[in-house]
C-alpha angles and dihedrals in degrees: 000000000000124000123227085254091060096255122135110237140178134189089270089068090066100043116121094040135071114259131204110203122200119179117203142103137264096239090059107127100210122340098064096046090048094049094046092048090052090053091047092050092046091053089050090052092050092055111176089357087068097050091102094048116096118200112213127189113196118191124230088191106061092161093071099018100078123166094268091046091051092047092054092045101047089049086074094065139041113344089233094051111125118205117207128196134159143144121328088253091054091050090047090051096050095042090052091049092054095036093242117161124210139161136187110237121196115186115228110271095013121128114263093252094049102085141124129223117229105210147162106276102195124106124232125214114204126192123239090264090057096254122134116267107168147341120225118205120229107266097036112144119248088236091056092045093049090048094050092047090052089051094049091047090050092049098251 
């Protein structure tokens, strides 16, 4: 995939650190900004305990979410947030790997470029070895997310 900074990345680039994945799209009117803000706030609450946690936003709408669009969007959230985009095949591969569902929805009579993307809204915490650690439901408070990350990192 391609980072919002224009760098080609793979999952290997994130090994050795915890990762929080959020799948969504930049044109999302409410769910994505809310989820990304919760991640940003949780990382702020963690302070130094969160320095080894990388927040990663992966688009499910690569047609509109180009590298420049992703760069502009992620700048609104945590400074360590990495936005990833790529080809439709790349997005399909990574969403399949993490069991993320998404679907393009065009309202009857709407212009072809005026669509929304229904998508899984939960966040996934992965361990430094890339294995699954936890799933956070949409709407979780930043405090609860930060507390659960601390527990996982301490082995609880």
